[in-house]
Backbone as ProteinMPNN parsed JSONL, in Angstrom:
{"seq_chain_A": "MHTGMRIERAAAMIVCQQANMHRKQGTPSFELSEFMPHADQPELTLEEAMERWG", "coords_chain_A": {"N_chain_A": [[107.059, 78.051, 91.954], [106.103, 77.194, 95.157], [103.051, 75.625, 95.942], [101.622, 75.69, 98.479], [102.933, 78.217, 99.457], [102.32, 79.983, 97.653], [99.643, 80.19, 98.198], [99.681, 81.05, 100.794], [100.67, 83.449, 100.46], [98.96, 84.757, 98.868], [96.534, 84.984, 100.65], [97.877, 86.467, 102.735], [98.225, 88.832, 101.361], [95.597, 89.903, 101.328], [94.653, 89.787, 103.929], [96.737, 91.85, 104.833], [95.903, 94.015, 103.322], [93.578, 94.654, 104.149], [94.229, 95.263, 106.989], [95.782, 97.451, 106.662], [93.748, 99.16, 105.653], [92.185, 99.661, 107.98], [93.824, 100.665, 109.778], [94.888, 102.942, 112.254], [95.158, 106.692, 111.902], [98.473, 107.931, 111.694], [99.847, 105.587, 112.424], [102.529, 103.067, 111.678], [102.332, 101.468, 108.746], [101.499, 98.103, 107.732], [103.384, 95.52, 106.844], [103.849, 93.23, 104.103], [105.299, 90.841, 104.74], [104.769, 90.655, 107.473], [102.406, 89.055, 107.694], [103.164, 86.786, 106.797], [103.857, 83.446, 107.951], [105.704, 81.692, 107.177], [107.559, 82.815, 105.456], [110.725, 84.069, 104.689], [111.944, 86.63, 106.906], [112.548, 89.842, 105.967], [115.677, 91.639, 106.249], [116.519, 94.28, 108.653], [117.548, 97.466, 107.921], [120.025, 99.631, 109.012], [118.917, 102.484, 109.377], [116.239, 101.917, 109.409], [115.951, 100.036, 111.729], [116.983, 102.35, 113.66], [114.815, 103.823, 113.434], [112.656, 102.287, 114.196], [113.166, 101.59, 116.875], [113.728, 103.706, 118.258]], "CA_chain_A": [[106.866, 78.505, 93.491], [105.491, 76.034, 95.997], [101.616, 75.754, 96.127], [101.223, 76.252, 99.423], [103.451, 79.386, 99.601], [101.237, 80.868, 96.818], [98.204, 80.34, 98.997], [99.904, 81.893, 102.083], [101.017, 84.721, 99.871], [97.377, 85.337, 98.522], [96.011, 85.275, 101.875], [98.594, 87.39, 103.356], [98.015, 90.141, 100.741], [94.184, 90.184, 101.644], [94.805, 90.507, 105.137], [97.667, 93.078, 104.955], [95.458, 95.342, 102.895], [92.352, 95.02, 105.206], [94.824, 95.648, 108.033], [96.156, 98.913, 106.414], [92.806, 99.933, 105.395], [91.482, 99.991, 109.066], [94.655, 100.969, 110.649], [94.922, 104.115, 112.947], [96.033, 107.368, 111.619], [99.598, 108.222, 112.252], [100.699, 104.31, 113.108], [103.266, 102.716, 110.526], [101.652, 100.783, 107.963], [101.774, 96.906, 107.838], [104.219, 94.964, 105.422], [103.253, 91.73, 103.813], [105.886, 89.637, 105.476], [104.279, 90.166, 108.76], [101.508, 88.166, 107.888], [103.454, 85.3, 106.131], [104.91, 83.187, 108.978], [106.756, 80.637, 106.694], [108.259, 83.572, 104.486], [111.776, 84.806, 105.551], [111.643, 87.956, 107.038], [113.635, 90.702, 105.309], [116.81, 92.482, 107.216], [116.523, 95.557, 108.79], [118.613, 98.422, 107.692], [120.384, 100.563, 110.019], [117.816, 103.373, 109.33], [114.971, 101.233, 109.891], [116.347, 100.045, 113.247], [116.927, 103.569, 114.66], [113.424, 104.562, 113.212], [111.441, 101.544, 114.909], [113.652, 101.333, 118.199], [114.018, 105.032, 118.393]], "C_chain_A": [[105.863, 77.571, 94.242], [103.948, 76.543, 95.979], [101.235, 76.281, 97.299], [101.729, 77.743, 99.944], [102.749, 80.242, 98.768], [99.971, 81.094, 97.51], [98.455, 81.309, 100.077], [100.296, 83.263, 101.657], [99.351, 85.54, 99.677], [96.975, 85.674, 99.699], [96.658, 86.319, 102.84], [98.314, 88.698, 102.702], [96.295, 90.739, 101.133], [94.173, 90.684, 102.9], [95.528, 91.867, 105.56], [96.846, 94.15, 104.301], [94.107, 95.691, 103.812], [93.076, 95.703, 106.458], [95.388, 97.202, 107.967], [94.993, 99.785, 106.004], [92.055, 100.545, 106.666], [92.568, 100.199, 110.306], [94.634, 102.498, 111.184], [95.803, 105.23, 112.051], [97.535, 107.597, 111.91], [100.405, 106.845, 112.69], [101.131, 104.055, 111.467], [102.372, 101.602, 109.839], [102.295, 99.124, 107.966], [102.3, 96.187, 106.599], [103.423, 93.364, 105.492], [103.79, 90.58, 104.358], [105.484, 89.551, 106.623], [103.191, 89.433, 108.815], [101.795, 86.733, 106.991], [104.499, 84.483, 107.336], [105.935, 82.096, 108.391], [107.799, 81.331, 105.679], [109.81, 83.965, 105.531], [111.654, 86.111, 105.497], [112.866, 88.893, 106.586], [114.458, 91.542, 106.658], [116.53, 93.722, 107.482], [117.962, 96.311, 108.45], [118.772, 99.29, 108.974], [119.44, 101.594, 110.323], [116.774, 102.96, 109.673], [114.955, 100.87, 111.301], [116.254, 100.961, 113.824], [115.753, 103.956, 114.431], [112.369, 103.559, 114.146], [111.959, 101.764, 116.563], [114.061, 102.672, 118.888], [114.934, 105.3, 119.382]], "O_chain_A": [[104.787, 77.307, 93.705], [103.68, 77.744, 96.0], [100.539, 77.296, 97.292], [101.04, 78.384, 100.737], [102.55, 81.37, 99.22], [99.326, 82.134, 97.374], [97.684, 82.236, 100.323], [100.251, 84.183, 102.473], [98.854, 86.534, 100.206], [97.044, 86.887, 99.898], [95.971, 86.943, 103.649], [98.162, 89.677, 103.433], [95.994, 91.932, 101.165], [93.779, 91.828, 103.126], [95.107, 92.72, 106.342], [97.069, 95.286, 104.719], [93.728, 96.829, 104.088], [92.523, 96.689, 106.946], [95.438, 97.979, 108.92], [95.135, 101.007, 105.98], [91.437, 101.608, 106.607], [92.315, 99.98, 111.491], [94.297, 103.309, 110.322], [96.882, 104.919, 111.546], [97.608, 107.079, 113.025], [101.496, 106.952, 113.249], [100.583, 104.469, 110.446], [101.707, 100.874, 110.575], [103.494, 98.957, 108.19], [101.742, 96.248, 105.504], [102.809, 92.703, 106.33], [103.169, 89.528, 104.511], [105.674, 88.457, 107.154], [102.846, 89.059, 109.935], [100.978, 85.889, 106.625], [105.656, 84.835, 107.564], [106.874, 81.683, 109.071], [108.704, 80.691, 105.143], [109.868, 84.084, 106.755], [111.362, 86.767, 104.497], [114.03, 88.621, 106.877], [113.958, 91.925, 107.716], [116.252, 94.418, 106.505], [119.104, 95.894, 108.644], [117.881, 99.579, 109.772], [119.081, 101.684, 111.497], [116.157, 103.728, 110.411], [114.079, 101.305, 112.049], [115.445, 100.874, 114.747], [115.358, 104.64, 115.375], [111.399, 104.046, 114.726], [111.123, 102.091, 117.406], [114.66, 102.687, 119.963], [115.281, 106.46, 119.604]]}, "name": "protein", "num_of_chains": 1, "seq": "MHTGMRIERAAAMIVCQQANMHRKQGTPSFELSEFMPHADQPELTLEEAMERWG"}
């Protein structure tokens, strides 16, 4: 794995954990990919899209 991507993933893990610890109750949890701008974003399934876009 590329060194830069490893550093980006490690930093994203820390930020994601902190964001999930301090989020308000009832809000959806943050995903690791939200904090990794250079990583490929996972595709939404139909069920996830319907849930998010209501």
